[in-house]
All heavy atoms as a GROMACS GRO file, in nm:
protein
  608
    1HIS      N    1   0.085  -0.119   0.000
    1HIS     CA    2   0.000   0.000   0.000
    1HIS      C    3   0.088   0.124   0.000
    1HIS      O    4   0.178   0.138   0.081
    1HIS     CB    5  -0.091  -0.004   0.122
    1HIS     CG    6  -0.179   0.116   0.134
    1HIS    ND1    7  -0.275   0.146   0.041
    1HIS    CD2    8  -0.186   0.213   0.227
    1HIS    CE1    9  -0.336   0.258   0.078
    1HIS    NE2   10  -0.284   0.300   0.190
    2VAL      N   11   0.062   0.216  -0.091
    2VAL     CA   12   0.138   0.340  -0.101
    2VAL      C   13   0.054   0.450  -0.037
    2VAL      O   14  -0.053   0.482  -0.085
    2VAL     CB   15   0.170   0.375  -0.248
    2VAL    CG1   16   0.246   0.504  -0.256
    2VAL    CG2   17   0.246   0.262  -0.312
    3THR      N   18   0.102   0.508   0.071
    3THR     CA   19   0.026   0.606   0.146
    3THR      C   20   0.048   0.747   0.093
    3THR      O   21   0.160   0.788   0.074
    3THR     CB   22   0.068   0.603   0.295
    3THR    OG1   23   0.057   0.470   0.341
    3THR    CG2   24  -0.019   0.694   0.377
    4GLY      N   25  -0.060   0.819   0.071
    4GLY     CA   26  -0.052   0.960   0.039
    4GLY      C   27  -0.022   0.996  -0.105
    4GLY      O   28  -0.051   1.105  -0.148
    5VAL      N   29   0.032   0.906  -0.182
    5VAL     CA   30   0.075   0.940  -0.317
    5VAL      C   31  -0.044   0.968  -0.407
    5VAL      O   32  -0.042   1.061  -0.485
    5VAL     CB   33   0.163   0.828  -0.377
    5VAL    CG1   34   0.215   0.868  -0.512
    5VAL    CG2   35   0.276   0.796  -0.285
    6GLN      N   36  -0.150   0.892  -0.392
    6GLN     CA   37  -0.266   0.908  -0.479
    6GLN      C   38  -0.333   1.043  -0.461
    6GLN      O   39  -0.401   1.090  -0.550
    6GLN     CB   40  -0.373   0.800  -0.450
    6GLN     CG   41  -0.327   0.659  -0.456
    6GLN     CD   42  -0.266   0.612  -0.326
    6GLN    OE1   43  -0.170   0.669  -0.276
    6GLN    NE2   44  -0.319   0.506  -0.269
    7THR      N   45  -0.316   1.107  -0.346
    7THR     CA   46  -0.386   1.231  -0.319
    7THR      C   47  -0.311   1.354  -0.368
    7THR      O   48  -0.363   1.463  -0.362
    7THR     CB   49  -0.413   1.245  -0.167
    7THR    OG1   50  -0.287   1.248  -0.101
    7THR    CG2   51  -0.499   1.132  -0.116
    8CYS      N   52  -0.192   1.338  -0.417
    8CYS     CA   53  -0.110   1.452  -0.459
    8CYS      C   54  -0.154   1.498  -0.598
    8CYS      O   55  -0.129   1.432  -0.697
    8CYS     CB   56   0.037   1.413  -0.461
    8CYS     SG   57   0.142   1.547  -0.516
    9ALA      N   58  -0.220   1.613  -0.604
    9ALA     CA   59  -0.266   1.665  -0.733
    9ALA      C   60  -0.199   1.798  -0.766
    9ALA      O   61  -0.238   1.867  -0.857
    9ALA     CB   62  -0.416   1.682  -0.730
   10LEU      N   63  -0.097   1.836  -0.690
   10LEU     CA   64  -0.030   1.963  -0.713
   10LEU      C   65   0.061   1.956  -0.834
   10LEU      O   66   0.121   1.853  -0.862
   10LEU     CB   67   0.055   1.999  -0.589
   10LEU     CG   68  -0.021   2.015  -0.459
   10LEU    CD1   69   0.078   2.034  -0.344
   10LEU    CD2   70  -0.117   2.130  -0.466
   11PRO      N   71   0.074   2.066  -0.907
   11PRO     CA   72   0.168   2.066  -1.019
   11PRO      C   73   0.311   2.056  -0.967
   11PRO      O   74   0.341   2.095  -0.855
   11PRO     CB   75   0.144   2.202  -1.087
   11PRO     CG   76   0.073   2.285  -0.986
   11PRO     CD   77   0.005   2.192  -0.890
   12ILE      N   78   0.398   2.003  -1.049
   12ILE     CA   79   0.538   1.989  -1.011
   12ILE      C   80   0.606   2.124  -1.033
   12ILE      O   81   0.604   2.179  -1.142
   12ILE     CB   82   0.605   1.879  -1.095
   12ILE    CG1   83   0.536   1.745  -1.071
   12ILE    CG2   84   0.753   1.870  -1.062
   12ILE    CD1   85   0.582   1.634  -1.161
   13SER      N   86   0.667   2.178  -0.927
   13SER     CA   87   0.727   2.311  -0.936
   13SER      C   88   0.867   2.305  -0.997
   13SER      O   89   0.936   2.204  -0.990
   13SER     CB   90   0.735   2.376  -0.798
   13SER     OG   91   0.840   2.320  -0.723
   14ARG      N   92   0.908   2.416  -1.052
   14ARG     CA   93   1.043   2.427  -1.109
   14ARG      C   94   1.150   2.411  -1.002
   14ARG      O   95   1.255   2.355  -1.027
   14ARG     CB   96   1.060   2.559  -1.182
   14ARG     CG   97   0.977   2.569  -1.307
   14ARG     CD   98   1.000   2.703  -1.377
   14ARG     NE   99   0.902   2.724  -1.480
   14ARG     CZ  100   0.924   2.696  -1.608
   14ARG    NH1  101   1.039   2.647  -1.646
   14ARG    NH2  102   0.830   2.717  -1.697
   15ASP      N  103   1.122   2.463  -0.882
   15ASP     CA  104   1.219   2.448  -0.772
   15ASP      C  105   1.240   2.300  -0.738
   15ASP      O  106   1.353   2.256  -0.718
   15ASP     CB  107   1.171   2.521  -0.647
   15ASP     CG  108   1.175   2.673  -0.663
   15ASP    OD1  109   1.253   2.721  -0.748
   15ASP    OD2  110   1.102   2.741  -0.590
   16PHE      N  111   1.131   2.225  -0.732
   16PHE     CA  112   1.140   2.082  -0.705
   16PHE      C  113   1.221   2.012  -0.813
   16PHE      O  114   1.311   1.932  -0.784
   16PHE     CB  115   1.000   2.021  -0.694
   16PHE     CG  116   1.001   1.872  -0.677
   16PHE    CD1  117   1.036   1.817  -0.555
   16PHE    CD2  118   0.966   1.789  -0.782
   16PHE    CE1  119   1.037   1.678  -0.539
   16PHE    CE2  120   0.967   1.651  -0.766
   16PHE     CZ  121   1.002   1.596  -0.644
   17LEU      N  122   1.194   2.043  -0.940
   17LEU     CA  123   1.266   1.980  -1.049
   17LEU      C  124   1.414   2.017  -1.046
   17LEU      O  125   1.500   1.934  -1.075
   17LEU     CB  126   1.204   2.018  -1.183
   17LEU     CG  127   1.062   1.965  -1.205
   17LEU    CD1  128   1.007   2.016  -1.338
   17LEU    CD2  129   1.056   1.814  -1.198
   18SER      N  130   1.444   2.139  -1.009
   18SER     CA  131   1.583   2.182  -0.998
   18SER      C  132   1.656   2.101  -0.891
   18SER      O  133   1.769   2.057  -0.912
   18SER     CB  134   1.589   2.331  -0.966
   18SER     OG  135   1.721   2.373  -0.950
   19LEU      N  136   1.591   2.082  -0.778
   19LEU     CA  137   1.651   2.000  -0.671
   19LEU      C  138   1.668   1.855  -0.715
   19LEU      O  139   1.765   1.790  -0.676
   19LEU     CB  140   1.567   2.008  -0.544
   19LEU     CG  141   1.570   2.142  -0.472
   19LEU    CD1  142   1.469   2.143  -0.359
   19LEU    CD2  143   1.710   2.171  -0.419
   20CYS      N  144   1.577   1.806  -0.795
   20CYS     CA  145   1.588   1.668  -0.844
   20CYS      C  146   1.713   1.649  -0.930
   20CYS      O  147   1.776   1.544  -0.926
   20CYS     CB  148   1.465   1.630  -0.927
   20CYS     SG  149   1.318   1.609  -0.828
   21ARG      N  150   1.747   1.752  -1.006
   21ARG     CA  151   1.868   1.743  -1.090
   21ARG      C  152   1.992   1.725  -1.003
   21ARG      O  153   2.085   1.656  -1.041
   21ARG     CB  154   1.882   1.867  -1.176
   21ARG     CG  155   1.787   1.866  -1.291
   21ARG     CD  156   1.834   1.955  -1.404
   21ARG     NE  157   1.746   1.936  -1.516
   21ARG     CZ  158   1.674   2.030  -1.573
   21ARG    NH1  159   1.684   2.153  -1.528
   21ARG    NH2  160   1.596   2.004  -1.674
   22GLU      N  161   1.993   1.787  -0.886
   22GLU     CA  162   2.106   1.773  -0.794
   22GLU      C  163   2.099   1.638  -0.721
   22GLU      O  164   2.202   1.576  -0.695
   22GLU     CB  165   2.104   1.884  -0.690
   22GLU     CG  166   2.125   2.022  -0.748
   22GLU     CD  167   2.107   2.131  -0.645
   22GLU    OE1  168   2.129   2.104  -0.525
   22GLU    OE2  169   2.070   2.242  -0.684
   23TRP      N  170   1.981   1.594  -0.687
   23TRP     CA  171   1.959   1.475  -0.606
   23TRP      C  172   1.986   1.345  -0.681
   23TRP      O  173   2.045   1.253  -0.628
   23TRP     CB  174   1.815   1.480  -0.556
   23TRP     CG  175   1.754   1.353  -0.509
   23TRP    CD1  176   1.767   1.298  -0.386
   23TRP    CD2  177   1.668   1.267  -0.584
   23TRP    NE1  178   1.695   1.183  -0.379
   23TRP    CE2  179   1.633   1.162  -0.500
   23TRP    CE3  180   1.618   1.269  -0.714
   23TRP    CZ2  181   1.550   1.058  -0.542
   23TRP    CZ3  182   1.535   1.167  -0.754
   23TRP    CH2  183   1.503   1.063  -0.668
   24ARG      N  184   1.943   1.338  -0.807
   24ARG     CA  185   1.952   1.213  -0.883
   24ARG      C  186   2.094   1.158  -0.892
   24ARG      O  187   2.116   1.041  -0.860
   24ARG     CB  188   1.892   1.232  -1.023
   24ARG     CG  189   1.874   1.103  -1.098
   24ARG     CD  190   1.816   1.128  -1.237
   24ARG     NE  191   1.775   1.007  -1.301
   24ARG     CZ  192   1.856   0.922  -1.362
   24ARG    NH1  193   1.986   0.946  -1.365
   24ARG    NH2  194   1.809   0.812  -1.418
   25PRO      N  195   2.194   1.236  -0.930
   25PRO     CA  196   2.330   1.181  -0.938
   25PRO      C  197   2.383   1.132  -0.803
   25PRO      O  198   2.460   1.036  -0.798
   25PRO     CB  199   2.414   1.299  -0.989
   25PRO     CG  200   2.318   1.390  -1.054
   25PRO     CD  201   2.188   1.374  -0.980
   26LYS      N  202   2.341   1.195  -0.695
   26LYS     CA  203   2.387   1.153  -0.562
   26LYS      C  204   2.337   1.013  -0.529
   26LYS      O  205   2.408   0.935  -0.465
   26LYS     CB  206   2.344   1.254  -0.456
   26LYS     CG  207   2.418   1.385  -0.471
   26LYS     CD  208   2.371   1.487  -0.372
   26LYS     CE  209   2.444   1.618  -0.401
   26LYS     NZ  210   2.398   1.725  -0.318
   27LEU      N  211   2.216   0.980  -0.570
   27LEU     CA  212   2.165   0.845  -0.546
   27LEU      C  213   2.251   0.740  -0.617
   27LEU      O  214   2.274   0.632  -0.564
   27LEU     CB  215   2.022   0.832  -0.597
   27LEU     CG  216   1.912   0.890  -0.511
   27LEU    CD1  217   1.778   0.877  -0.582
   27LEU    CD2  218   1.907   0.820  -0.377
   28PHE      N  219   2.298   0.775  -0.735
   28PHE     CA  220   2.373   0.678  -0.813
   28PHE      C  221   2.520   0.671  -0.775
   28PHE      O  222   2.595   0.593  -0.832
   28PHE     CB  223   2.353   0.704  -0.962
   28PHE     CG  224   2.213   0.672  -1.006
   28PHE    CD1  225   2.124   0.772  -1.037
   28PHE    CD2  226   2.170   0.541  -1.011
   28PHE    CE1  227   1.994   0.742  -1.074
   28PHE    CE2  228   2.040   0.509  -1.048
   28PHE     CZ  229   1.952   0.611  -1.080
   29GLU      N  230   2.561   0.749  -0.676
   29GLU     CA  231   2.695   0.730  -0.620
   29GLU      C  232   2.698   0.599  -0.542
   29GLU      O  233   2.802   0.538  -0.528
   29GLU     CB  234   2.730   0.847  -0.526
   29GLU     CG  235   2.756   0.976  -0.598
   29GLU     CD  236   2.774   1.094  -0.504
   29GLU    OE1  237   2.773   1.075  -0.380
   29GLU    OE2  238   2.788   1.207  -0.555
   30ARG      N  239   2.583   0.559  -0.491
   30ARG     CA  240   2.575   0.438  -0.408
   30ARG      C  241   2.508   0.321  -0.480
   30ARG      O  242   2.539   0.206  -0.455
   30ARG     CB  243   2.500   0.470  -0.280
   30ARG     CG  244   2.496   0.357  -0.185
   30ARG     CD  245   2.448   0.399  -0.051
   30ARG     NE  246   2.448   0.283   0.037
   30ARG     CZ  247   2.417   0.287   0.162
   30ARG    NH1  248   2.382   0.401   0.218
   30ARG    NH2  249   2.418   0.179   0.234
   31TYR      N  250   2.413   0.350  -0.566
   31TYR     CA  251   2.335   0.244  -0.634
   31TYR      C  252   2.343   0.263  -0.785
   31TYR      O  253   2.345   0.375  -0.834
   31TYR     CB  254   2.187   0.252  -0.593
   31TYR     CG  255   2.165   0.249  -0.445
   31TYR    CD1  256   2.135   0.366  -0.375
   31TYR    CD2  257   2.174   0.131  -0.373
   31TYR    CE1  258   2.115   0.364  -0.238
   31TYR    CE2  259   2.154   0.127  -0.237
   31TYR     CZ  260   2.124   0.245  -0.169
   31TYR     OH  261   2.105   0.243  -0.035
   32SER      N  262   2.344   0.153  -0.858
   32SER     CA  263   2.344   0.164  -1.004
   32SER      C  264   2.203   0.150  -1.061
   32SER      O  265   2.176   0.198  -1.172
   32SER     CB  266   2.436   0.061  -1.067
   32SER     OG  267   2.396  -0.069  -1.031
   33VAL      N  268   2.113   0.085  -0.986
   33VAL     CA  269   1.975   0.067  -1.030
   33VAL      C  270   1.883   0.090  -0.911
   33VAL      O  271   1.909   0.040  -0.802
   33VAL     CB  272   1.951  -0.075  -1.087
   33VAL    CG1  273   1.805  -0.094  -1.127
   33VAL    CG2  274   2.042  -0.104  -1.203
   34LEU      N  275   1.776   0.166  -0.933
   34LEU     CA  276   1.673   0.187  -0.831
   34LEU      C  277   1.541   0.136  -0.888
   34LEU      O  278   1.507   0.167  -1.002
   34LEU     CB  279   1.660   0.335  -0.797
   34LEU     CG  280   1.785   0.402  -0.742
   34LEU    CD1  281   1.767   0.553  -0.738
   34LEU    CD2  282   1.817   0.348  -0.604
   35ARG      N  283   1.469   0.058  -0.808
   35ARG     CA  284   1.339   0.003  -0.852
   35ARG      C  285   1.233   0.032  -0.747
   35ARG      O  286   1.261   0.032  -0.628
   35ARG     CB  287   1.348  -0.148  -0.869
   35ARG     CG  288   1.435  -0.191  -0.981
   35ARG     CD  289   1.431  -0.343  -0.998
   35ARG     NE  290   1.521  -0.383  -1.102
   35ARG     CZ  291   1.641  -0.436  -1.079
   35ARG    NH1  292   1.683  -0.454  -0.958
   35ARG    NH2  293   1.718  -0.468  -1.180
   36ASN      N  294   1.111   0.053  -0.796
   36ASN     CA  295   0.999   0.074  -0.706
   36ASN      C  296   0.871   0.061  -0.788
   36ASN      O  297   0.876   0.026  -0.906
   36ASN     CB  298   1.007   0.211  -0.638
   36ASN     CG  299   0.938   0.213  -0.504
   36ASN    OD1  300   0.847   0.135  -0.478
   36ASN    ND2  301   0.979   0.307  -0.420
   37VAL      N  302   0.759   0.091  -0.726
   37VAL     CA  303   0.631   0.092  -0.795
   37VAL      C  304   0.565   0.227  -0.772
   37VAL      O  305   0.594   0.296  -0.675
   37VAL     CB  306   0.536  -0.021  -0.749
   37VAL    CG1  307   0.592  -0.156  -0.786
   37VAL    CG2  308   0.506  -0.012  -0.601
   38VAL      N  309   0.478   0.264  -0.864
   38VAL     CA  310   0.402   0.388  -0.853
   38VAL      C  311   0.257   0.357  -0.895
   38VAL      O  312   0.234   0.274  -0.984
   38VAL     CB  313   0.463   0.498  -0.942
   38VAL    CG1  314   0.462   0.462  -1.089
   38VAL    CG2  315   0.394   0.632  -0.919
   39SER      N  316   0.163   0.420  -0.828
   39SER     CA  317   0.023   0.402  -0.864
   39SER      C  318   0.001   0.449  -1.007
   39SER      O  319   0.042   0.558  -1.045
   39SER     CB  320  -0.066   0.483  -0.768
   39SER     OG  321  -0.199   0.483  -0.813
   40GLU      N  322  -0.066   0.366  -1.084
   40GLU     CA  323  -0.090   0.403  -1.224
   40GLU      C  324  -0.187   0.520  -1.237
   40GLU      O  325  -0.194   0.582  -1.341
   40GLU     CB  326  -0.141   0.282  -1.303
   40GLU     CG  327  -0.278   0.235  -1.262
   40GLU     CD  328  -0.323   0.110  -1.335
   40GLU    OE1  329  -0.248   0.058  -1.422
   40GLU    OE2  330  -0.434   0.063  -1.306
   41SER      N  331  -0.256   0.554  -1.130
   41SER     CA  332  -0.350   0.667  -1.133
   41SER      C  333  -0.285   0.798  -1.088
   41SER      O  334  -0.348   0.902  -1.089
   41SER     CB  335  -0.472   0.637  -1.045
   41SER     OG  336  -0.432   0.628  -0.910
   42ASN      N  337  -0.159   0.794  -1.052
   42ASN     CA  338  -0.090   0.913  -1.001
   42ASN      C  339  -0.017   0.984  -1.116
   42ASN      O  340   0.102   0.965  -1.139
   42ASN     CB  341   0.008   0.874  -0.891
   42ASN     CG  342   0.064   0.994  -0.819
   42ASN    OD1  343   0.074   1.102  -0.876
   42ASN    ND2  344   0.101   0.976  -0.695
   43ALA      N  345  -0.091   1.067  -1.188
   43ALA     CA  346  -0.038   1.133  -1.308
   43ALA      C  347   0.083   1.221  -1.278
   43ALA      O  348   0.180   1.222  -1.355
   43ALA     CB  349  -0.148   1.215  -1.375
   44ALA      N  350   0.082   1.294  -1.166
   44ALA     CA  351   0.194   1.383  -1.134
   44ALA      C  352   0.322   1.302  -1.112
   44ALA      O  353   0.429   1.337  -1.163
   44ALA     CB  354   0.162   1.468  -1.011
   45SER      N  355   0.313   1.194  -1.039
   45SER     CA  356   0.432   1.111  -1.014
   45SER      C  357   0.480   1.043  -1.141
   45SER      O  358   0.601   1.032  -1.164
   45SER     CB  359   0.403   1.006  -0.907
   45SER     OG  360   0.389   1.067  -0.781
   46LEU      N  361   0.388   0.999  -1.225
   46LEU     CA  362   0.427   0.937  -1.351
   46LEU      C  363   0.502   1.036  -1.440
   46LEU      O  364   0.605   1.002  -1.499
   46LEU     CB  365   0.305   0.880  -1.423
   46LEU     CG  366   0.242   0.757  -1.358
   46LEU    CD1  367   0.107   0.728  -1.420
   46LEU    CD2  368   0.334   0.637  -1.368
   47ARG      N  369   0.450   1.159  -1.448
   47ARG     CA  370   0.519   1.263  -1.529
   47ARG      C  371   0.659   1.288  -1.474
   47ARG      O  372   0.755   1.301  -1.549
   47ARG     CB  373   0.439   1.393  -1.528
   47ARG     CG  374   0.324   1.397  -1.623
   47ARG     CD  375   0.269   1.538  -1.644
   47ARG     NE  376   0.274   1.624  -1.529
   47ARG     CZ  377   0.176   1.642  -1.440
   47ARG    NH1  378   0.063   1.575  -1.453
   47ARG    NH2  379   0.189   1.725  -1.339
   48TRP      N  380   0.670   1.297  -1.341
   48TRP     CA  381   0.798   1.323  -1.277
   48TRP      C  382   0.895   1.209  -1.304
   48TRP      O  383   1.011   1.231  -1.337
   48TRP     CB  384   0.777   1.344  -1.127
   48TRP     CG  385   0.902   1.358  -1.048
   48TRP    CD1  386   0.993   1.459  -1.057
   48TRP    CD2  387   0.949   1.270  -0.947
   48TRP    NE1  388   1.094   1.439  -0.966
   48TRP    CE2  389   1.069   1.324  -0.898
   48TRP    CE3  390   0.901   1.152  -0.893
   48TRP    CZ2  391   1.142   1.260  -0.797
   48TRP    CZ3  392   0.973   1.090  -0.792
   48TRP    CH2  393   1.093   1.145  -0.746
   49LEU      N  394   0.848   1.086  -1.292
   49LEU     CA  395   0.935   0.970  -1.315
   49LEU      C  396   0.981   0.964  -1.461
   49LEU      O  397   1.097   0.931  -1.487
   49LEU     CB  398   0.864   0.842  -1.274
   49LEU     CG  399   0.850   0.824  -1.123
   49LEU    CD1  400   0.749   0.714  -1.091
   49LEU    CD2  401   0.985   0.795  -1.059
   50VAL      N  402   0.893   0.995  -1.554
   50VAL     CA  403   0.933   1.000  -1.695
   50VAL      C  404   1.040   1.106  -1.713
   50VAL      O  405   1.142   1.085  -1.779
   50VAL     CB  406   0.811   1.026  -1.786
   50VAL    CG1  407   0.855   1.063  -1.927
   50VAL    CG2  408   0.719   0.905  -1.787
   51TRP      N  409   1.021   1.222  -1.652
   51TRP     CA  410   1.118   1.331  -1.660
   51TRP      C  411   1.253   1.288  -1.602
   51TRP      O  412   1.357   1.325  -1.654
   51TRP     CB  413   1.062   1.452  -1.584
   51TRP     CG  414   1.150   1.572  -1.586
   51TRP    CD1  415   1.157   1.668  -1.685
   51TRP    CD2  416   1.245   1.611  -1.487
   51TRP    NE1  417   1.250   1.763  -1.652
   51TRP    CE2  418   1.306   1.731  -1.529
   51TRP    CE3  419   1.285   1.557  -1.365
   51TRP    CZ2  420   1.404   1.796  -1.456
   51TRP    CZ3  421   1.382   1.622  -1.292
   51TRP    CH2  422   1.440   1.740  -1.338
   52LEU      N  423   1.251   1.207  -1.495
   52LEU     CA  424   1.374   1.157  -1.434
   52LEU      C  425   1.443   1.050  -1.519
   52LEU      O  426   1.556   1.014  -1.493
   52LEU     CB  427   1.346   1.097  -1.296
   52LEU     CG  428   1.328   1.192  -1.180
   52LEU    CD1  429   1.289   1.114  -1.055
   52LEU    CD2  430   1.456   1.271  -1.154
   53GLY      N  431   1.371   0.996  -1.616
   53GLY     CA  432   1.428   0.892  -1.701
   53GLY      C  433   1.389   0.751  -1.662
   53GLY      O  434   1.456   0.655  -1.700
   54ALA      N  435   1.282   0.737  -1.585
   54ALA     CA  436   1.237   0.604  -1.542
   54ALA      C  437   1.190   0.520  -1.661
   54ALA      O  438   1.136   0.574  -1.758
   54ALA     CB  439   1.125   0.617  -1.440
   55HIS      N  440   1.213   0.391  -1.649
   55HIS     CA  441   1.164   0.294  -1.746
   55HIS      C  442   1.062   0.207  -1.675
   55HIS      O  443   1.091   0.152  -1.569
   55HIS     CB  444   1.279   0.210  -1.802
   55HIS     CG  445   1.380   0.292  -1.875
   55HIS    ND1  446   1.364   0.328  -2.007
   55HIS    CD2  447   1.495   0.348  -1.835
   55HIS    CE1  448   1.466   0.402  -2.044
   55HIS    NE2  449   1.547   0.416  -1.942
   56PHE      N  450   0.945   0.193  -1.735
   56PHE     CA  451   0.836   0.117  -1.676
   56PHE      C  452   0.832  -0.021  -1.740
   56PHE      O  453   0.843  -0.033  -1.862
   56PHE     CB  454   0.703   0.190  -1.697
   56PHE     CG  455   0.702   0.326  -1.632
   56PHE    CD1  456   0.748   0.438  -1.699
   56PHE    CD2  457   0.659   0.340  -1.501
   56PHE    CE1  458   0.750   0.562  -1.638
   56PHE    CE2  459   0.660   0.464  -1.438
   56PHE     CZ  460   0.706   0.575  -1.508
   57SER      N  461   0.818  -0.125  -1.656
   57SER     CA  462   0.828  -0.259  -1.711
   57SER      C  463   0.700  -0.340  -1.702
   57SER      O  464   0.664  -0.407  -1.797
   57SER     CB  465   0.942  -0.336  -1.644
   57SER     OG  466   0.922  -0.342  -1.505
   58GLU      N  467   0.631  -0.338  -1.592
   58GLU     CA  468   0.511  -0.420  -1.582
   58GLU      C  469   0.410  -0.359  -1.487
   58GLU      O  470   0.444  -0.277  -1.402
   58GLU     CB  471   0.544  -0.563  -1.540
   58GLU     CG  472   0.598  -0.576  -1.400
   58GLU     CD  473   0.632  -0.720  -1.364
   58GLU    OE1  474   0.540  -0.792  -1.324
   58GLU    OE2  475   0.748  -0.758  -1.377
   59ARG      N  476   0.288  -0.401  -1.503
   59ARG     CA  477   0.178  -0.358  -1.417
   59ARG      C  478   0.152  -0.468  -1.316
   59ARG      O  479   0.148  -0.586  -1.352
   59ARG     CB  480   0.053  -0.333  -1.500
   59ARG     CG  481  -0.065  -0.285  -1.418
   59ARG     CD  482  -0.191  -0.277  -1.504
   59ARG     NE  483  -0.300  -0.221  -1.428
   59ARG     CZ  484  -0.380  -0.290  -1.348
   59ARG    NH1  485  -0.362  -0.419  -1.332
   59ARG    NH2  486  -0.478  -0.230  -1.281
   60ILE      N  487   0.134  -0.430  -1.190
   60ILE     CA  488   0.097  -0.526  -1.087
   60ILE      C  489  -0.027  -0.473  -1.017
   60ILE      O  490  -0.057  -0.353  -1.023
   60ILE     CB  491   0.210  -0.551  -0.986
   60ILE    CG1  492   0.249  -0.423  -0.911
   60ILE    CG2  493   0.331  -0.613  -1.053
   60ILE    CD1  494   0.343  -0.446  -0.796
   61GLU      N  495  -0.099  -0.562  -0.954
   61GLU     CA  496  -0.219  -0.522  -0.881
   61GLU      C  497  -0.202  -0.559  -0.734
   61GLU      O  498  -0.161  -0.670  -0.702
   61GLU     CB  499  -0.342  -0.591  -0.940
   61GLU     CG  500  -0.469  -0.520  -0.905
   61GLU     CD  501  -0.586  -0.566  -0.989
   61GLU    OE1  502  -0.582  -0.546  -1.112
   61GLU    OE2  503  -0.680  -0.622  -0.930
   62VAL      N  504  -0.229  -0.463  -0.647
   62VAL     CA  505  -0.221  -0.484  -0.503
   62VAL      C  506  -0.350  -0.431  -0.443
   62VAL      O  507  -0.382  -0.313  -0.458
   62VAL     CB  508  -0.099  -0.411  -0.441
   62VAL    CG1  509  -0.095  -0.430  -0.291
   62VAL    CG2  510   0.031  -0.456  -0.505
   63GLY      N  511  -0.424  -0.519  -0.377
   63GLY     CA  512  -0.550  -0.477  -0.316
   63GLY      C  513  -0.649  -0.417  -0.414
   63GLY      O  514  -0.722  -0.324  -0.380
   64GLY      N  515  -0.648  -0.467  -0.536
   64GLY     CA  516  -0.740  -0.416  -0.637
   64GLY      C  517  -0.696  -0.287  -0.704
   64GLY      O  518  -0.769  -0.232  -0.786
   65ARG      N  519  -0.578  -0.239  -0.671
   65ARG     CA  520  -0.527  -0.114  -0.731
   65ARG      C  521  -0.409  -0.146  -0.821
   65ARG      O  522  -0.326  -0.230  -0.790
   65ARG     CB  523  -0.483  -0.018  -0.622
   65ARG     CG  524  -0.596   0.022  -0.531
   65ARG     CD  525  -0.543   0.104  -0.421
   65ARG     NE  526  -0.595   0.239  -0.435
   65ARG     CZ  527  -0.585   0.330  -0.343
   65ARG    NH1  528  -0.522   0.304  -0.230
   65ARG    NH2  529  -0.637   0.450  -0.360
   66GLY      N  530  -0.400  -0.072  -0.933
   66GLY     CA  531  -0.293  -0.094  -1.029
   66GLY      C  532  -0.170  -0.011  -0.999
   66GLY      O  533  -0.179   0.108  -0.965
   67PHE      N  534  -0.054  -0.075  -1.007
   67PHE     CA  535   0.075  -0.010  -0.989
   67PHE      C  536   0.166  -0.047  -1.104
   67PHE      O  537   0.153  -0.155  -1.163
   67PHE     CB  538   0.140  -0.054  -0.856
   67PHE     CG  539   0.067  -0.006  -0.735
   67PHE    CD1  540  -0.039  -0.077  -0.684
   67PHE    CD2  541   0.104   0.113  -0.674
   67PHE    CE1  542  -0.108  -0.033  -0.572
   67PHE    CE2  543   0.036   0.159  -0.562
   67PHE     CZ  544  -0.070   0.086  -0.511
   68LEU      N  545   0.259   0.042  -1.136
   68LEU     CA  546   0.356   0.017  -1.240
   68LEU      C  547   0.494   0.004  -1.178
   68LEU      O  548   0.537   0.090  -1.101
   68LEU     CB  549   0.356   0.132  -1.342
   68LEU     CG  550   0.226   0.156  -1.415
   68LEU    CD1  551   0.233   0.285  -1.495
   68LEU    CD2  552   0.190   0.039  -1.502
   69LEU      N  553   0.562  -0.104  -1.213
   69LEU     CA  554   0.699  -0.125  -1.170
   69LEU      C  555   0.788  -0.035  -1.256
   69LEU      O  556   0.773  -0.029  -1.377
   69LEU     CB  557   0.738  -0.270  -1.187
   69LEU     CG  558   0.879  -0.311  -1.148
   69LEU    CD1  559   0.900  -0.291  -0.997
   69LEU    CD2  560   0.904  -0.456  -1.184
   70PHE      N  561   0.880   0.038  -1.191
   70PHE     CA  562   0.970   0.124  -1.267
   70PHE      C  563   1.113   0.108  -1.216
   70PHE      O  564   1.137   0.056  -1.108
   70PHE     CB  565   0.928   0.270  -1.264
   70PHE     CG  566   0.947   0.337  -1.131
   70PHE    CD1  567   1.066   0.400  -1.100
   70PHE    CD2  568   0.845   0.340  -1.037
   70PHE    CE1  569   1.085   0.463  -0.978
   70PHE    CE2  570   0.862   0.402  -0.915
   70PHE     CZ  571   0.981   0.463  -0.885
   71GLU      N  572   1.203   0.154  -1.299
   71GLU     CA  573   1.344   0.144  -1.268
   71GLU      C  574   1.416   0.268  -1.318
   71GLU      O  575   1.385   0.320  -1.424
   71GLU     CB  576   1.391   0.017  -1.338
   71GLU     CG  577   1.528  -0.013  -1.347
   71GLU     CD  578   1.554  -0.150  -1.406
   71GLU    OE1  579   1.517  -0.254  -1.347
   71GLU    OE2  580   1.616  -0.150  -1.515
   72LEU      N  581   1.509   0.315  -1.237
   72LEU     CA  582   1.599   0.423  -1.277
   72LEU      C  583   1.740   0.365  -1.281
   72LEU      O  584   1.779   0.292  -1.190
   72LEU     CB  585   1.595   0.538  -1.175
   72LEU     CG  586   1.467   0.620  -1.171
   72LEU    CD1  587   1.464   0.706  -1.046
   72LEU    CD2  588   1.456   0.707  -1.294
   73ARG      N  589   1.813   0.396  -1.384
   73ARG     CA  590   1.951   0.346  -1.399
   73ARG      C  591   2.048   0.461  -1.407
   73ARG      O  592   2.014   0.568  -1.454
   73ARG     CB  593   1.964   0.259  -1.524
   73ARG     CG  594   1.887   0.130  -1.513
   73ARG     CD  595   1.915   0.039  -1.631
   73ARG     NE  596   1.861  -0.092  -1.604
   73ARG     CZ  597   1.928  -0.190  -1.547
   73ARG    NH1  598   2.055  -0.174  -1.514
   73ARG    NH2  599   1.872  -0.307  -1.526
   74LYS      N  600   2.168   0.433  -1.364
   74LYS     CA  601   2.276   0.530  -1.364
   74LYS      C  602   2.303   0.584  -1.503
   74LYS      O  603   2.291   0.518  -1.601
   74LYS     CB  604   2.401   0.465  -1.307
   74LYS     CG  605   2.510   0.559  -1.273
   74LYS     CD  606   2.617   0.484  -1.199
   74LYS     CE  607   2.717   0.580  -1.142
   74LYS     NZ  608   2.818   0.515  -1.064
   0.00000   0.00000   0.00000
């Protein structure tokens, strides 16, 4: 169960995206691949993940809700 993500309907701000540009390379200092799932109904998060370069591989269902498996690579 992913808490709170489905309720986020705010637009993604430029400040947030700017911080993401700094944050993303730091994650890959330690990891070469990051995997997780995102609710398929969470349009803001999906847009953000696409912008980050995420690759989506499969759909899974948990408790009757659809999620997409995604991966970020170095």
